[in-house]
C-alpha positions, 0 to 999 in steps of 0.5 A: 590551488589543488582540490581535495580528493572525494571518496565514496563510502557504501554501508551495506547491512543485512537488508539496507544500504546507504551511500556517503561522499566524504573528503579528508581535511587538514584538521586532526582527530575526528574533525579530519573527515568532512562529509559532503553529501549522504544518500537515503537509506534504501531497502533491498531483498536480493542481490539485484535489488541491492544494485538498484538500491545502491544506485538510488542512494548514490543518485540522491547523494550525488544530487546533494553534492555542491556543484563545484565538487561534482566533477571530483566525484568521477572515478571516486575511490569506494570503500565498503562496510559489509555484513559480518556473514559475508566473510569467512573465518579467515576474514576473506569475503565469500566469492558470491559477495566478492562478485557482487561488490565488483558489480557495484563498483562497475555500476558506480564507475568508481575505484575500489579501495576495499571493504571492512566487515561489521565486526572489524568496524566495531572493533576499530571504533572501540579501539579509539574509545577503549582497550579493544582487548576488553571489548565484550558485547553481543552485536546484532545486525537487524533486518526485516526478515533476519538477524545476524548475531556475532558476539565479541568476547575480549576483542575477538569475534566468537562466530556468526549466526543468521536467524530468521525473524519471527513475531518476537525479535527477543526470542530470535536473539535467544535462539541465535545465542543458544547456537554458540558453544559458550558455557558462560553468560554472555556480556550484558551489553547488546549493540544494534546496527543495520538500520536507522530506526531501531527504537522498537527492537531496542525496547523489545530487548530491554523488556525481555527477561534474559536472566530467566531463560532456560536451561540457563540464563543467557546473561548474568543480569539484564543487558544494556542495549545501545545502537550503532548509528550510521554516523558512527559507521561512516566515520569509522569506515572513513578512518579505516579507509586511510589504511587502503590509501597509498602513502602519498596522494598525488595532487590534481594538476592546477590546469582546470581546463585540461580535458578530463578524459585525457589519460595523461591528466588522470591521477597516477596512483600506486596499485596495491591489492586489498587481498580479500577481494582481489580488488586493486586499490585506486584502480578502475574495475569498469571504465568510466563513461563521460559525464553528461556535461562532457557528452553534451558540452553543456558545461562548456556553455559560458554562464555569462553569455560572452559570445551570444551572437556567435552561438546563435549564428552557429545554431542557425547554421546547423538548423539550415544545414539539417533542413538542407540535408533533409530536402537533399534526400528528396528526389525531384525533376532535374533542371538544366539551366541555359545561359547566354553571354551578353557583353561578356557577362552570364545572364540568368533567365528570370524564371529560374531566379524566382524558382531559386528565391522560392526554394530559399524562402521555403527552406527558411519557412521550414527552418522557422517551423522546425525551430519554433513549433515542435513541442516535447513533454519530458515525463520523469518517473520518480520514486515518490514519498507518500504523505498521509494524515487523518483528522476530524472533518465537519461537513456543515450545512450553512457554512459558506467557506472553507475553514482550514484551521477548524477543519470545516467545509461547507455542504448542502443537503439533498433529498428524494422521496422513493416508493417501492415494492418487492416480494419474496417467497415465504419460508415458514411452515405450518401443519393444518387439517381437521380434527376427528369426531365421534361419540363415546359412552361414559360409564359411571360405576359409582353410586354417586351422580357425576356431571362432566363439563364441556371439554372434559378430556378423554385419553385413549390407551395410546395417549391421544386426547379427546374433548367432550363437546358439551356438558353431560351428567351420568346417573349413579350405578344401580346396586342390587342383591342376589339370592345369595345376598351378593351385591351386584352393581350395574353401571349407568351410562350416557352417550356424549359427542367428542372431538380430537384434541389435535388434527391428524389421521392418528385420531381416527380410532377404530371402535371398541377403544377405552378412554380414561375420563378426566383424572378418574380411574377406569374402575370408577369412570370409563368411556368407550366408542362403539363406532370408529372416529372419522374426519381427522386429517393434516398437511404442511403448508407455507406461512409467513415467518417473522424473519420473512418480513424482516429480511424483505424489509432490509432488502428493499431498504438496501435496494432503495439506498443504492438506487436512491444514491443515483437519484440524489446524484441527479440533483448535484451541480457541477463539481459537487460530490455526494458523501455516500456515508452521509445517506440516511433513510426515513421510513414513512410507510410500510405495508405487508400483504400478510401478517406473520403465521398467515398461510401464503407462499408469497409475501409482498411489501410496499414502502415509502421512504425519504432519502437524504444526503450531504454534498460538498464541492470537490474544490473545497475538499481539495483546498482543505487537504492540500493546505493540510498536506502542505503543512507537513511537506518537507523542504525539497519536495512538492505535492503531487496533484493526485490525492487519496481521500476517504470518509468514515462517518462518526456522528451527526451534528446540528446542520451537518455530520462529523467524519473521520477524514484520511487523506494522502498524496505523493510527494515528488522531489522539487526540481528546478524546471526552468533550469532543466529546460534550459539544459536540454533545449535543442539537444538530441535525446542521446545527449541528455540521458545521463543528465535526466537520469541523475536528477534527484530521485529520478528512476527513468524518463520518457520524452514525448515529441509532438509532432513526430519527426525523422530521427536526423531532425529529432531534437528537444525544442529550441524554445524552452516554453515548448518543453513541459516537464511532468512527474509520475510515480514509478512502478 
């Protein structure tokens, strides 16, 4: 019975690519297409990354193919869905992208069928749903950095505009539509394609006021926004691919044992040029290499082990042959074997027989060592998926076990008492000095006796204030009449000591100054100094500012906290970890050397604090996070050993503390290690390259041998137990 031919679809959007294997069934309508396996959606930024992205999606799709169909994927015909801006107005693909498609064909080792631009793909889809001449919509291929806008008016593509993405995808679409020479409102129907998840973009378009755009509304009313899924893309592409196929598809020969690499056994397909690409339908662009099974003859190994003894004998003979060839390369002394004839028979010297037996034994021992003792580690570099989560974690003192459902791990409290001193230079400044002193005479020009209390202010003409040192009483002025009967007033006077109101040399006034007395005018009371004032001086000195005390205290406590963490760590047992954010400082004593505003250039502080923190067993946290991550690990993946954990303190609780715990780990594709070891055991490195490269999600690999051996003896260990397989994240 002939097997159905397998086809390969490659859907390329503006920055995404995805690969699908399918075949045609005997059913009619949409059910005539059977999708066998699909690869993941891969992101690319340039042409070189596109090649790698296609290969990655292809590998994943190939790994999901049923094993009985994988051999049919060799030289599979390939059809492409390409971005609309890859083609010109005559629907011919640009030369730059034509060469890129040829590289992809060469990389996949397939046969080119042709390509379908996104716009033609949409028209083909709607042709089966409605009259394609009535198709009116605005199609948008969405990328992370660009939009490709191509309106379809009455079944015709109006044009193509590529718009750089900004913070508002709706404004980007408005800019793209404004570039078209179209005097009518656009059809109120937007169709998004190019990515798997477009809900956010769809929501932005639905919320935008399209009928209020300037200078004219782009739509007559708010448009309907839909998405064109990958399922529709591949179904339509598979239907379109029928047009690339020859009229009659030859069946595969019934003889399944025939060598696949025999040119006479390959399918004979007519050659038709697609025109646009210059590709030839059903004709290879790059020659196919043999598959891993063909190179290694692994596929020819009988699953039921019908002839195990014969195979073991052949392998052992190969082993001894290699050992023999190894020693044959070592030059040693040559022995001439003498013989003599006795009774017509040749008799060998006894010593020579022992030498030969020893050599045979040595070869056997070395062969056994080569068979049983070499080890190898296969390091698979894969592109892991990263799984992360956040939850509230209670680190509780007094708990004895991990409680996964309640998110609780046990902890204990540690503390240390620290006394420490430190000092800083003061930053406050203060003006200090002496006040000027002297003596003034107060004149009373009134007829009333006046008493002035101590500290009565006297103000000079320059505005400098002085104060009386003691209380003083000044008699009233004497009034007399001259011979012409004119009144003559003679002021009374009284001397009094005074001091300056502030420090400084400015108060050292010269003699002859006049002063207002209190609030009286000089016509009533006035003071004068007959001698100069002296003793006034000033200078700036350093004093303690309040900020000096605060900063010194903060610095000292911060230093204690950092050093105290090290002292607390000294109390930890094996496997315990200190939660840095759980540290608390209890200030027991503080002693400053000077108070604020005191004159000094150095301020010292001595404190005594009690530092406490929470510690947990690392094994407990690993167990909790591993259980939580396992709950969200999808089927087909295994949890990596390296985990990233971060604490964020929320609040204290009785007997512990509540933290916001964020954690994550790499998820690696699940690989049947026993099967891999069985496949590669005893094989040479160059024969397993294809096999290991085609393992799910494997980007590259490295084989590390122990001990090192010469190339002609270098094989993977023959015992599967001597092979270890590890996975690490690729760069």
